[in-house]
N, C-alpha and C positions, 0 to 999 in steps of 0.2 A: 374887265378890269381885274387885274391879278389880286388874289386874296392871300394876305400874309397868314401863313399857318400859325396856329396858337403856340406859344411857348411851352415847352415841357416843364411841368412842375417838379419833375425829378432832378435832384441835385447830382452833380458829378461826384463820384466817390472820391474821399480825400486820399490823395497819393503822396503826402508828406508826413514826416514825423517831427514833432517838436522835441528838441534835445534839451537837457538841463541848462546848457549854456545859453539857451534862447534861440539857437540856430533851427531853421526849419529845413530839413533835408528832403528834397524832391526824390522819392524813391525810384520814379521812372526815368528821371534824367538827373542824377546826382552831380552836384557842383563841388569842386574842390574848395570853393569858398565857404561852403556850409559844413565843412568837416573840421572838427577840433579834437586834439589828442586827449583833452580831459574827458570828452564825451565818450571816446573809444575806450579809454581805461576804466571809466565808471561802468560802462556797459558790459565789457569783457569780464570784469571782476564779478559780475552777477550772472554770468552765463555758465552753466555747468557742462563739463565734459560728460560724455556717455549718458546723456539725458538724466544726470543726477544719480545713475545707478552705480554708485560707488560707496566704499566703506568709509567710516570716519565721521566726525562731528560736522565738518564743513564739506561742501562740494568741492571738487577740483576745478578751478575756474579756467576759462580760456585765457584770461590774463596771465595766470601763473604757468599754464602750458606754453604760452608764447614766450615767456622769458626762458624756459627751459630749452625750447627748440632754437632759439638764438644762440644759447650756450653750446649746444650739441653741434650746431652748424660750425661754430668756430672751433670746436674740438676736431671735427672731421677735417676741416681745412684751416690749419693754422695760418695766421697772417691774413685772414679773410678781411677785406676792406670794410671799414665802418659802414658804408652805405649799404652793403649787402647784409650786414649784421642787423641794420635797421630794417631791411626788407624781411629778414627771417623774423624779427620782432613783430612786425605788421602782417605777417602771413595770414592770419585769421582775423584781421581787423574788421573786415566786412561783417563779422558775426555780431558786432555791436548793434547792428540793424536787424539782421535776419535770423540771429540765433545760431546755435551749433547743431546743425542737423547731422544725424548719423549718416555714414556713407550709403547704406542701403536705401534710406529714404531720399537721399539726393538723386540716387540712380532712378527711383521710381518717378520722381518729379520730372526728370528729362531735361531737354535742351533749354527750354525757356528759363528755368531756374539757373541754369549755368550761365546763360547770357546776362541775366540780371546780376548775378554775383560777379561776373567779369566786369561789367560796367561800374559797379561800386568800387571793386578793387582797383580799377584804373583811376577813378577819381581820388581814391585815397593815396595812391602812389604819387599822383601829380601834386597833391597837397603837400607831400612831404619830400618833394625833390627827387623822386625816383621815376625811372621810365614806367609808362603805363603797364608794360609787361615786363617781367624779369627775363633777362637772357636765358636761354635753355639750360646752360650749365648751373646758373644760380637755382632756377627752378627745380632742377634735379637734386641739387644739394639740400635745399629747404625741404623737399619732399622726403628725402632720406632721413634727415633730422626729425621730421614730423613723425615718421613711422617709428623711429627709434624711441621717441618720447612715448608714443602710443603703446610700444611694447612694455615699457616700464609701467605705465598706468594700468594696462590690461592685467598684468600679473600681480600688481601690488594693490590695486584699488578696485577692479571691475570683476574679479572672480575668475579670470581666465587662468589656466594652468600654462607652464612654460612651453610645453610641446605645441599647444594650440596657438599661443602668441607668437612663437617662432614661425609657424605655418602662415599666420595672417600678416605679420608685420616684418618678418626677417630677423636676422641676427643684429643686435645693436652694435655700434662701433666699438672696436677693440680699445681697451684702456679707459672706457667711459662707464662709470657707475653712478647710480641715481637712487637715492632713497626719498620717496615722495612724502611730504608732510602737507596735506592740503591746508592752505591759509584762509583765514577769514577774508571776507570780500574787501574789507577796508585796507587790510595789509597787502593783498594781492594788487589792488588798484595802486597803492603807493609804490610798491616795487616796480610795477609796469611803468609808471610815470618816471621813476628814477632811471631805469634803463633807457627810456626814450630820451631823456635830457642828456645823459652821457653821450649817447650815440649821435643825438641832434647836434650837440656841441662839436663833436669830432667831424661831422660833415659840414658844419658851417650854418646850419639852419637857425641856431641861436647863438648869441654871443658866447664866446670862449673864455671870457674873463675869469669865471670861477670853475672852468672846467676841471673834472677829476680824470685821472688816467682810467682807461678801460680795464675792467677786471677780467 
């Protein structure tokens, strides 16, 4: 007679995170249905760029960084479609769950981390009407805008000199200047949501009855 093995008393480790919206996001298999822009904005406004190693009273948040990257992408490519401006705004949205890991640490973690990040990014894109992966041209554009923003952050906030920043991040786009004033988390959160709503109306994700023109 077969004997049923005893059940293990060990519990499976929790693999979901409860968001302030009440959503429970499965970290191993994220669903677009469990992703809310309010959770993203709240989280990103409280995630510090450069691991918080920046000058000033407030950290420079990923939410504020994302708004700048969207602006730079539109400067580099005038007439950029609203959906790709939205993709630029959301380019670091996964960090509302995983935080802003500096590039050297990402490299040290290796492929598993990248695969996890890619799954989460894909779910976020689908939630907001974008393709799971950006077209190569858009990916390159956003990366260029991201590096330009990093140049200004490095020289103004993170203690890098101009020569070092040029070596690491390249020359910022011609004609674009930025003076960074890190915002309180609540203000950065609100500005991120405002940009999202403007772009979401432009692409038809939310009603356009009270839409404002894109700045």
